[in-house]
DSSP file (Angstrom, degrees, kcal/mol; ACC not computed):
  #  RESIDUE AA STRUCTURE BP1 BP2  ACC     N-H-->O    O-->H-N    N-H-->O    O-->H-N    TCO  KAPPA ALPHA  PHI   PSI    X-CA   Y-CA   Z-CA
    1    1 A M              0   0    0      0, 0.0     2,-0.0     0, 0.0    17,-0.0   0.000 360.0 360.0 360.0 145.5  -23.5 -115.6 -121.2
    2    2 A G     >  -     0   0    0      1,-0.1     4,-2.2     4,-0.0     5,-0.1  -0.215 360.0-104.8 -78.1 168.8  -26.0 -114.4 -118.6
    3    3 A D  H  > S+     0   0    0      1,-0.2     4,-2.0     2,-0.2     5,-0.1   0.877 120.0  49.7 -61.1 -41.7  -27.5 -111.0 -118.2
    4    4 A L  H  > S+     0   0    0      2,-0.2     4,-2.5     1,-0.2    -1,-0.2   0.898 109.5  51.3 -67.4 -39.5  -25.3 -110.1 -115.2
    5    5 A A  H  > S+     0   0    0      2,-0.2     4,-2.4     1,-0.2    -2,-0.2   0.910 108.5  52.2 -63.2 -41.3  -22.2 -111.1 -117.0
    6    6 A D  H  X S+     0   0    0     -4,-2.2     4,-2.1     1,-0.2    -1,-0.2   0.911 110.4  48.6 -59.4 -43.5  -23.2 -109.0 -120.0
    7    7 A K  H  X S+     0   0    0     -4,-2.0     4,-2.1     2,-0.2    -2,-0.2   0.900 109.6  51.7 -64.5 -41.6  -23.7 -106.0 -117.7
    8    8 A V  H  X S+     0   0    0     -4,-2.5     4,-2.0     1,-0.2    -2,-0.2   0.931 110.9  48.0 -60.0 -45.6  -20.3 -106.5 -116.1
    9    9 A K  H  < S+     0   0    0     -4,-2.4    -1,-0.2     1,-0.2    -2,-0.2   0.909 113.0  48.2 -62.2 -40.9  -18.5 -106.6 -119.4
   10   10 A A  H  < S+     0   0    0     -4,-2.1    -1,-0.2     1,-0.2    -2,-0.2   0.837 115.5  44.4 -68.7 -32.9  -20.4 -103.5 -120.6
   11   11 A R  H  < S+     0   0    0     -4,-2.1    -1,-0.2    -5,-0.1    -2,-0.2   0.755  92.6  95.2 -83.9 -25.8  -19.5 -101.6 -117.4
   12   12 A S     <  -     0   0    0     -4,-2.0     4,-0.1    -5,-0.2    -4,-0.0  -0.394  66.7-146.3 -70.7 140.4  -15.9 -102.6 -117.1
   13   13 A P  S    S+     0   0    0      0, 0.0    47,-2.2     0, 0.0     2,-0.3   0.566  80.8  78.0 -78.4  -6.3  -13.3 -100.2 -118.5
   14   14 A F  B    S-a   60   0A   0     45,-0.3     2,-0.3    47,-0.0    47,-0.2  -0.770  92.7-103.9-106.6 148.9  -11.2 -103.3 -119.5
   15   15 A L        -     0   0    0     45,-2.9     2,-0.5    -2,-0.3    47,-0.1  -0.544  40.3-173.9 -68.1 125.5  -11.7 -105.6 -122.4
   16   16 A K        +     0   0    0     -2,-0.3     2,-0.4    -7,-0.1    -4,-0.0  -0.989   5.1 176.2-127.8 122.1  -13.2 -108.9 -121.1
   17   17 A L        -     0   0    0     -2,-0.5     2,-0.2     4,-0.0     3,-0.1  -0.952  24.7-129.9-125.6 145.5  -13.6 -111.9 -123.4
   18   18 A E    >   -     0   0    0     -2,-0.4     3,-2.3     1,-0.1    67,-0.4  -0.500  50.9 -75.7 -81.5 159.5  -14.9 -115.4 -122.8
   19   19 A V  T 3  S+     0   0    0      1,-0.3    67,-0.2    -2,-0.2    -1,-0.1  -0.374 122.9  13.3 -58.1 129.2  -12.9 -118.4 -124.0
   20   20 A G  T 3  S+     0   0    0     65,-3.6    -1,-0.3     1,-0.3     2,-0.2   0.289  98.3 130.1  86.9  -9.0  -13.3 -118.7 -127.7
   21   21 A E    <   -     0   0    0     -3,-2.3    64,-2.2    64,-0.2     2,-0.3  -0.543  38.4-164.3 -82.0 142.4  -14.9 -115.3 -128.0
   22   22 A S  E     -B   84   0A   0     -2,-0.2     2,-0.3    62,-0.2    62,-0.2  -0.888   6.1-173.2-121.6 155.1  -13.7 -112.8 -130.6
   23   23 A I  E     -B   83   0A   0     60,-2.1    60,-2.7    -2,-0.3     2,-0.6  -0.994  19.2-139.5-146.1 144.9  -14.2 -109.1 -131.0
   24   24 A V  E     +B   82   0A   0     -2,-0.3     2,-0.3    58,-0.2    58,-0.2  -0.937  32.8 175.5-104.0 124.3  -13.3 -106.5 -133.7
   25   25 A A  E     -B   81   0A   0     56,-2.8    56,-2.6    -2,-0.6     2,-0.6  -0.837  33.1-117.2-126.3 161.4  -12.1 -103.3 -132.2
   26   26 A I  E     -BC  80  49A   0     23,-2.5    23,-2.1    -2,-0.3     2,-0.4  -0.896  32.7-126.9-100.8 124.7  -10.7 -100.0 -133.5
   27   27 A Y  E     + C   0  48A   0     52,-3.1    51,-3.5    -2,-0.6    52,-0.2  -0.553  31.5 173.0 -74.2 126.7   -7.1  -99.4 -132.3
   28   28 A K  E     -     0   0A   0     19,-3.0     2,-0.3     1,-0.4    20,-0.2   0.485  52.2 -84.1-112.5  -7.7   -6.8  -96.0 -130.6
   29   29 A G  E     - C   0  47A   0     18,-0.8    18,-3.2    47,-0.1    -1,-0.4  -0.847  39.6-111.3 136.3-170.2   -3.2  -96.2 -129.3
   30   30 A Y  E     - C   0  46A   0     -2,-0.3     2,-0.3    16,-0.2    16,-0.2  -0.960  14.3-163.9-152.2 168.0   -1.3  -97.4 -126.4
   31   31 A K  E     - C   0  45A   0     14,-1.6    14,-2.2    -2,-0.3     2,-0.4  -0.973  28.4-110.0-150.5 160.0    0.7  -96.4 -123.3
   32   32 A M  E     + C   0  44A   0     -2,-0.3    12,-0.2    12,-0.2    10,-0.0  -0.773  38.3 177.1 -92.8 134.3    3.1  -98.1 -121.0
   33   33 A I  E     - C   0  43A   0     10,-2.3    10,-3.1    -2,-0.4     2,-0.1  -0.924  36.3 -90.5-134.0 158.9    2.0  -98.7 -117.4
   34   34 A P  E     - C   0  42A   0      0, 0.0     8,-0.3     0, 0.0     2,-0.1  -0.429  47.1-109.7 -67.7 142.6    3.5 -100.4 -114.4
   35   35 A S        -     0   0    0      6,-2.9     6,-0.2     3,-0.7     7,-0.0  -0.467  14.6-139.5 -68.2 140.3    2.7 -104.1 -114.0
   36   36 A T  S    S+     0   0    0      1,-0.2    -1,-0.1    -2,-0.1     0, 0.0   0.735 104.6  48.5 -73.3 -19.9    0.3 -104.9 -111.2
   37   37 A Y  S    S+     0   0    0      1,-0.3    -1,-0.2     4,-0.0    -2,-0.0   0.796 130.4  13.9 -88.8 -31.4    2.4 -108.0 -110.4
   38   38 A D    >   -     0   0    0      3,-0.2     3,-2.8     1,-0.1    -3,-0.7  -0.775  65.2-162.1-146.9  95.7    5.8 -106.2 -110.4
   39   39 A P  T 3  S+     0   0    0      0, 0.0    -3,-0.1     0, 0.0    -1,-0.1   0.618  89.2  66.2 -58.1 -13.1    5.7 -102.4 -110.3
   40   40 A E  T 3  S+     0   0    0     -6,-0.1     2,-0.3     2,-0.0     0, 0.0   0.632  94.2  72.1 -81.5 -13.0    9.3 -102.2 -111.6
   41   41 A L  S <  S-     0   0    0     -3,-2.8    -6,-2.9    -6,-0.2     2,-0.4  -0.761  75.0-140.4-100.7 148.0    8.2 -103.7 -114.9
   42   42 A E  E     -C   34   0A   0     -2,-0.3     2,-0.3    -8,-0.3   -10,-0.1  -0.857  17.0-172.1-106.8 143.7    6.2 -102.0 -117.6
   43   43 A I  E     -C   33   0A   0    -10,-3.1   -10,-2.3    -2,-0.4     2,-0.3  -0.787  29.7 -96.6-123.6 172.1    3.4 -103.6 -119.6
   44   44 A F  E     -CD  32  63A   0     19,-2.5    19,-2.4    -2,-0.3     2,-0.5  -0.708  24.5-163.6 -89.6 138.1    1.4 -102.4 -122.6
   45   45 A R  E     -CD  31  62A   0    -14,-2.2   -14,-1.6    -2,-0.3     2,-0.4  -0.954  13.3-159.7-118.4 107.2   -2.1 -100.8 -122.2
   46   46 A F  E     -CD  30  61A   0     15,-2.9    15,-2.0    -2,-0.5     2,-0.6  -0.710   7.7-143.2 -88.0 137.4   -3.8 -100.9 -125.6
   47   47 A I  E     +CD  29  60A   0    -18,-3.2   -19,-3.0    -2,-0.4   -18,-0.8  -0.901  26.7 178.4-105.7 122.2   -6.7  -98.4 -126.0
   48   48 A L  E     -CD  27  59A   0     11,-3.0    11,-3.0    -2,-0.6     2,-0.5  -0.894  24.4-144.0-127.3 151.0   -9.5  -99.9 -128.1
   49   49 A Q  E     +CD  26  58A   0    -23,-2.1   -23,-2.5    -2,-0.3     2,-0.3  -0.968  28.3 167.6-113.2 127.0  -12.9  -98.7 -129.2
   50   50 A I  E     - D   0  57A   0      7,-2.7     7,-3.4    -2,-0.5     2,-0.5  -0.868  32.3-123.4-131.8 167.1  -15.7 -101.3 -129.4
   51   51 A T  E     - D   0  56A   0     -2,-0.3     2,-0.5     5,-0.2     5,-0.2  -0.972  23.6-174.6-115.6 124.7  -19.5 -101.2 -129.8
   52   52 A V  E >  S- D   0  55A   0      3,-3.0     3,-2.0    -2,-0.5    -2,-0.0  -0.975  74.7 -21.8-120.8 115.5  -21.6 -102.9 -127.1
   53   53 A D  T 3  S-     0   0    0     -2,-0.5    -1,-0.1     1,-0.3     3,-0.1   0.874 129.1 -49.5  51.2  42.5  -25.4 -103.0 -127.8
   54   54 A G  T 3  S+     0   0    0      1,-0.2     2,-0.5    -3,-0.0    -1,-0.3   0.415 116.4 116.4  81.9  -2.5  -25.1 -100.1 -130.2
   55   55 A E  E <   - D   0  52A   0     -3,-2.0    -3,-3.0     2,-0.0     2,-0.4  -0.881  63.4-133.5-103.4 126.0  -23.0  -98.0 -127.7
   56   56 A V  E     + D   0  51A   0     -2,-0.5     2,-0.3    -5,-0.2    -5,-0.2  -0.649  33.3 179.5 -78.2 128.2  -19.5  -97.0 -128.6
   57   57 A Q  E     - D   0  50A   0     -7,-3.4    -7,-2.7    -2,-0.4     2,-0.5  -0.949  27.9-130.8-130.3 150.2  -17.2  -97.6 -125.6
   58   58 A Q  E     - D   0  49A   0     -2,-0.3     2,-0.3    -9,-0.2    -9,-0.2  -0.885  30.6-176.6 -98.4 131.9  -13.5  -97.3 -124.9
   59   59 A K  E     - D   0  48A   0    -11,-3.0   -11,-3.0    -2,-0.5     2,-0.4  -0.908  17.2-139.0-126.2 153.3  -11.8 -100.3 -123.4
   60   60 A Y  E     -aD  14  47A   0    -47,-2.2   -45,-2.9    -2,-0.3     2,-0.4  -0.883   8.8-165.4-110.5 145.7   -8.3 -101.0 -122.1
   61   61 A W  E     - D   0  46A   0    -15,-2.0   -15,-2.9    -2,-0.4     2,-0.4  -0.957   8.8-162.7-131.1 112.7   -6.4 -104.2 -122.7
   62   62 A D  E     + D   0  45A   0     -2,-0.4     2,-0.3   -17,-0.2   -17,-0.2  -0.817  23.2 149.1 -98.5 130.9   -3.3 -104.7 -120.5
   63   63 A T  E     - D   0  44A   0    -19,-2.4   -19,-2.5    -2,-0.4    -2,-0.1  -0.982  42.6-154.7-157.9 149.3   -0.7 -107.2 -121.5
   64   64 A G        +     0   0    0     -2,-0.3     2,-0.5   -21,-0.2   -22,-0.1   0.321  57.0 127.8-102.2   5.6    3.0 -107.8 -121.3
   65   65 A A     >  -     0   0    0      1,-0.2     4,-1.8   -21,-0.1     3,-0.2  -0.500  44.7-163.2 -71.3 115.1    3.0 -110.1 -124.4
   66   66 A N  H  > S+     0   0    0     -2,-0.5     4,-2.0     1,-0.2    -1,-0.2   0.822  88.8  59.5 -66.5 -31.8    5.6 -108.9 -126.8
   67   67 A K  H  > S+     0   0    0      2,-0.2     4,-1.3     1,-0.2    -1,-0.2   0.885 106.2  48.6 -65.5 -37.2    4.1 -110.9 -129.7
   68   68 A V  H  > S+     0   0    0      1,-0.2     4,-2.2     2,-0.2     3,-0.4   0.931 109.7  51.8 -66.3 -43.8    0.8 -108.9 -129.2
   69   69 A A  H  X S+     0   0    0     -4,-1.8     4,-1.8     1,-0.2    -2,-0.2   0.860 104.0  58.0 -61.0 -35.4    2.7 -105.6 -129.2
   70   70 A M  H  X S+     0   0    0     -4,-2.0     4,-0.6     2,-0.2    -1,-0.2   0.870 107.2  47.7 -63.9 -36.2    4.4 -106.6 -132.5
   71   71 A V  H >< S+     0   0    0     -4,-1.3     3,-1.5    -3,-0.4     4,-0.3   0.953 111.9  48.7 -70.1 -46.8    1.0 -107.0 -134.2
   72   72 A F  H >< S+     0   0    0     -4,-2.2     3,-1.3     1,-0.3    -2,-0.2   0.787 100.8  66.6 -62.6 -25.8   -0.2 -103.6 -132.8
   73   73 A D  H 3< S+     0   0    0     -4,-1.8    -1,-0.3     1,-0.3    -2,-0.2   0.752  96.5  55.4 -66.3 -22.8    3.0 -102.1 -134.0
   74   74 A T  T << S+     0   0    0     -3,-1.5    -1,-0.3    -4,-0.6     2,-0.2   0.560  98.7  83.8 -83.2  -8.6    1.9 -102.7 -137.6
   75   75 A L    <   -     0   0    0     -3,-1.3     2,-0.3    -4,-0.3     6,-0.0  -0.581  65.1-147.0 -97.1 156.5   -1.4 -100.8 -137.0
   76   76 A E    >   -     0   0    0     -2,-0.2     3,-2.4     1,-0.1   -49,-0.2  -0.820  43.7 -79.5-111.1 156.9   -2.2  -97.1 -137.2
   77   77 A E  T 3  S+     0   0    0     -2,-0.3   -49,-0.2     1,-0.3     3,-0.1  -0.366 121.7  30.1 -55.9 132.5   -4.7  -95.3 -135.0
   78   78 A G  T 3  S+     0   0    0    -51,-3.5    -1,-0.3     1,-0.4   -50,-0.1   0.172  89.3 127.6  99.6 -16.3   -8.1  -96.0 -136.4
   79   79 A D    <   -     0   0    0     -3,-2.4   -52,-3.1   -52,-0.2    -1,-0.4  -0.390  59.5-119.8 -71.5 153.0   -7.2  -99.5 -137.9
   80   80 A K  E     -BE  26 103A   0     23,-0.6    23,-2.4   -54,-0.2     2,-0.3  -0.704  28.8-172.0 -94.3 147.7   -9.5 -102.4 -137.0
   81   81 A V  E     -BE  25 102A   0    -56,-2.6   -56,-2.8    -2,-0.3     2,-0.5  -1.000  17.3-139.8-140.7 138.3   -8.1 -105.5 -135.1
   82   82 A K  E     -BE  24 101A   0     19,-3.3    19,-2.2    -2,-0.3     2,-0.4  -0.871  19.4-169.4 -99.8 128.5   -9.6 -108.8 -134.3
   83   83 A I  E     -BE  23 100A   0    -60,-2.7   -60,-2.1    -2,-0.5     2,-0.4  -0.971   3.8-175.9-119.9 128.7   -8.8 -110.2 -130.9
   84   84 A T  E     -BE  22  99A   0     15,-2.4    15,-2.6    -2,-0.4     2,-0.5  -0.991  15.3-145.6-128.8 133.4   -9.7 -113.8 -129.9
   85   85 A K  E     + E   0  98A   0    -64,-2.2   -65,-3.6    -2,-0.4     2,-0.3  -0.854  25.4 170.4 -99.1 128.7   -9.2 -115.4 -126.4
   86   86 A N  E     - E   0  97A   0     11,-3.2    11,-3.4    -2,-0.5     2,-0.4  -0.888  25.0-141.8-129.1 161.6   -8.3 -119.1 -126.3
   87   87 A V  E     - E   0  96A   0     -2,-0.3     2,-0.3     9,-0.2     9,-0.2  -0.997  20.5-172.5-125.5 130.8   -7.2 -121.4 -123.6
   88   88 A I  E     - E   0  95A   0      7,-2.9     7,-2.7    -2,-0.4     2,-0.6  -0.848  26.3-117.8-119.3 155.9   -4.5 -124.0 -124.3
   89   89 A Q  E     + E   0  94A   0     -2,-0.3     2,-0.4     5,-0.2     5,-0.2  -0.838  37.3 171.3 -92.6 124.3   -3.2 -126.9 -122.2
   90   90 A K  E >   - E   0  93A   0      3,-3.2     3,-1.1    -2,-0.6    -2,-0.0  -0.933  69.7 -15.8-137.9 113.0    0.5 -126.5 -121.5
   91   91 A G  T 3  S-     0   0    0     -2,-0.4     3,-0.1     1,-0.2    -1,-0.1   0.837 127.0 -54.9  65.2  32.5    2.3 -128.8 -119.1
   92   92 A G  T 3  S+     0   0    0      1,-0.3     2,-0.3     0, 0.0    -1,-0.2   0.510 120.8 101.8  79.6   3.7   -1.0 -130.0 -117.6
   93   93 A K  E <  S-E   90   0A   0     -3,-1.1    -3,-3.2     2,-0.0     2,-0.3  -0.903  75.6-113.2-121.7 150.1   -2.1 -126.4 -116.9
   94   94 A E  E     -E   89   0A   0     -2,-0.3     2,-0.4    -5,-0.2    -5,-0.2  -0.634  34.9-174.3 -79.7 137.0   -4.5 -124.1 -118.7
   95   95 A Q  E     -E   88   0A   0     -7,-2.7    -7,-2.9    -2,-0.3     2,-0.2  -0.999  25.1-118.4-134.8 133.5   -2.9 -121.1 -120.2
   96   96 A T  E     -E   87   0A   0     -2,-0.4     2,-0.4    -9,-0.2    -9,-0.2  -0.487  30.3-171.1 -71.1 135.6   -4.6 -118.1 -121.9
   97   97 A S  E     -E   86   0A   0    -11,-3.4   -11,-3.2    -2,-0.2     2,-0.4  -0.990   6.3-154.0-129.0 136.3   -3.6 -117.7 -125.5
   98   98 A W  E     -E   85   0A   0     -2,-0.4    38,-2.4   -13,-0.2     2,-0.5  -0.925   5.4-157.2-116.3 134.7   -4.5 -114.6 -127.7
   99   99 A E  E     -EF  84 135A   0    -15,-2.6   -15,-2.4    -2,-0.4     2,-0.5  -0.949  17.7-178.7-105.2 125.9   -4.9 -114.4 -131.4
  100  100 A V  E     +EF  83 134A   0     34,-1.4    34,-0.7    -2,-0.5   -17,-0.2  -0.988   7.6 162.9-127.8 122.9   -4.5 -110.9 -132.7
  101  101 A E  E     -E   82   0A   0    -19,-2.2   -19,-3.3    -2,-0.5    32,-0.1  -1.000  37.8-112.6-143.7 140.2   -4.9 -110.0 -136.4
  102  102 A P  E     -E   81   0A   0      0, 0.0     2,-0.6     0, 0.0   -21,-0.3  -0.400  28.7-136.0 -65.3 146.6   -5.4 -106.8 -138.3
  103  103 A V  E     -E   80   0A   0    -23,-2.4   -23,-0.6    -2,-0.1     2,-0.4  -0.932  13.9-153.8-107.8 119.1   -8.7 -106.5 -140.1
  104  104 A K        -     0   0    0     -2,-0.6     2,-0.5   -25,-0.1    27,-0.0  -0.763  14.1-130.7 -91.7 135.9   -8.6 -105.2 -143.6
  105  105 A I        -     0   0    0     -2,-0.4     2,-0.1     4,-0.0    22,-0.0  -0.755  20.3-138.3 -88.7 127.0  -11.6 -103.4 -145.0
  106  106 A S     >  -     0   0    0     -2,-0.5     4,-2.3     1,-0.1     5,-0.1  -0.380  24.3-108.4 -78.5 163.5  -12.8 -104.7 -148.4
  107  107 A V  H  > S+     0   0    0      1,-0.2     4,-1.9     2,-0.2     5,-0.2   0.889 120.2  52.7 -58.6 -42.0  -13.9 -102.3 -151.1
  108  108 A S  H  > S+     0   0    0      1,-0.2     4,-1.5     2,-0.2    -1,-0.2   0.890 109.9  47.7 -64.0 -39.7  -17.5 -103.4 -150.7
  109  109 A E  H  > S+     0   0    0      1,-0.2     4,-1.7     2,-0.2    -1,-0.2   0.889 108.9  55.6 -65.4 -38.6  -17.4 -102.7 -146.9
  110  110 A E  H  X S+     0   0    0     -4,-2.3     4,-0.8     1,-0.2    -2,-0.2   0.905 108.3  47.8 -60.1 -42.7  -15.8  -99.3 -147.5
  111  111 A K  H  < S+     0   0    0     -4,-1.9    -1,-0.2     1,-0.2    -2,-0.2   0.822 112.2  48.5 -70.5 -31.9  -18.7  -98.3 -149.8
  112  112 A T  H  < S+     0   0    0     -4,-1.5    -1,-0.2     1,-0.2    -2,-0.2   0.745 115.5  43.9 -81.3 -20.6  -21.4  -99.5 -147.3
  113  113 A T  H  < S+     0   0    0     -4,-1.7     2,-0.4    -5,-0.1    -1,-0.2   0.506 114.1  49.6-100.7  -3.7  -19.8  -97.7 -144.4
  114  114 A S     <  -     0   0    0     -4,-0.8    -1,-0.1    -5,-0.2     4,-0.1  -0.990  58.3-152.8-137.3 142.1  -19.0  -94.4 -146.1
  115  115 A E  S    S+     0   0    0     -2,-0.4    -1,-0.1     2,-0.1     2,-0.1   0.669  77.0  90.1 -83.3 -16.0  -21.0  -92.0 -148.2
  116  116 A D  S    S-     0   0    0      1,-0.1     2,-0.1     3,-0.0    -2,-0.1  -0.401  88.1-101.2 -76.8 156.1  -17.8  -90.9 -150.0
  117  117 A E        -     0   0    0     -2,-0.1     2,-0.5     1,-0.1    -1,-0.1  -0.484  39.3-108.2 -72.4 148.1  -16.4  -92.5 -153.1
  118  118 A V        -     0   0    0     -2,-0.1    -1,-0.1    -4,-0.1     5,-0.0  -0.678  26.3-139.1 -80.3 125.9  -13.5  -94.9 -152.7
  119  119 A N    >   -     0   0    0     -2,-0.5     3,-2.4     1,-0.1     4,-0.4  -0.769   7.4-140.8 -83.4 121.6  -10.3  -93.5 -153.9
  120  120 A P  G >  S+     0   0    0      0, 0.0     3,-1.1     0, 0.0    -1,-0.1   0.787 101.8  62.0 -55.6 -27.7   -8.4  -96.3 -155.8
  121  121 A E  G 3  S+     0   0    0      1,-0.2    -3,-0.0    -3,-0.0    -2,-0.0   0.723  97.3  59.5 -68.7 -20.1   -5.1  -95.0 -154.2
  122  122 A D  G <  S+     0   0    0     -3,-2.4    -1,-0.2     2,-0.1    -4,-0.0   0.536  80.8 100.5 -86.0  -7.3   -6.5  -95.8 -150.7
  123  123 A I  S <  S-     0   0    0     -3,-1.1   -17,-0.1    -4,-0.4     4,-0.0  -0.700  80.6-118.0 -82.6 122.3   -6.9  -99.5 -151.5
  124  124 A P    >   -     0   0    0      0, 0.0     3,-1.3     0, 0.0    -2,-0.1  -0.235  11.1-129.6 -60.6 146.1   -4.1 -101.5 -150.0
  125  125 A D  T 3  S+     0   0    0      1,-0.3    -2,-0.0     3,-0.0     0, 0.0   0.803 107.9  52.4 -63.9 -30.4   -1.8 -103.4 -152.3
  126  126 A N  T >  S+     0   0    0      2,-0.1     3,-2.2     3,-0.0    -1,-0.3   0.176  76.0 143.9 -94.4  17.7   -2.2 -106.6 -150.3
  127  127 A L  T <  S+     0   0    0     -3,-1.3     3,-0.1     1,-0.3   -21,-0.0  -0.374  71.6  18.5 -60.4 127.1   -6.0 -106.5 -150.3
  128  128 A G  T 3  S+     0   0    0      1,-0.4    -1,-0.3    -2,-0.1     2,-0.2   0.276  93.9 126.4  94.5 -10.7   -7.4 -110.0 -150.5
  129  129 A E  S <  S-     0   0    0     -3,-2.2    -1,-0.4     1,-0.1     2,-0.2  -0.500  73.0 -95.5 -77.7 151.0   -4.2 -111.7 -149.4
  130  130 A K        -     0   0    0     -2,-0.2     2,-0.3    -3,-0.1    -1,-0.1  -0.463  40.1-131.9 -68.3 134.0   -4.3 -114.1 -146.4
  131  131 A Q        -     0   0    0     -2,-0.2     2,-0.3   -29,-0.1    -1,-0.1  -0.687  20.8-113.1 -89.8 140.5   -3.4 -112.3 -143.2
  132  132 A E        -     0   0    0     -2,-0.3     2,-0.5     1,-0.0    -1,-0.1  -0.529  26.2-144.4 -73.2 132.6   -0.9 -113.9 -140.9
  133  133 A E        -     0   0    0     -2,-0.3     2,-0.5   -32,-0.1   -32,-0.1  -0.847  10.5-159.4 -97.5 133.0   -2.4 -115.1 -137.5
  134  134 A I  E     -F  100   0A   0    -34,-0.7   -34,-1.4    -2,-0.5     2,-0.5  -0.965   1.6-159.2-115.6 126.4   -0.2 -114.8 -134.5
  135  135 A E  E      F   99   0A   0     -2,-0.5   -36,-0.2   -36,-0.2    -2,-0.0  -0.895 360.0 360.0-106.3 130.0   -0.9 -116.9 -131.5
  136  136 A V              0   0    0    -38,-2.4   -37,-0.1    -2,-0.5    -1,-0.1   0.342 360.0 360.0-122.7 360.0    0.5 -115.8 -128.1
């Protein structure tokens, strides 16, 4: 990606990903907002925290996809989530497809990111199990 595109992504209050690009963000919550296409419908606005060039930024991701919302429903504020943008061919047309999956922190990552000792009770029971990927 070019220098100008990088600046646009950094300046935008909205999450912008290129096709095939993934990002790990911290989930900060959501709210319902009117759709820009049909103001009588509501869509989800997910509030995410990402780091761009060492700077922590808040980004918004607006979507009406119920499958995406179902993944976020399993998260708590502060949990990490991996978002990947894909494009698929459907009926001869390109359609955006999103992969959204929770990111589990391993014990070794926990120790490197925190000065505190890891409490064994804080380790999830399903640590190390394969996480389900949902494609929307």
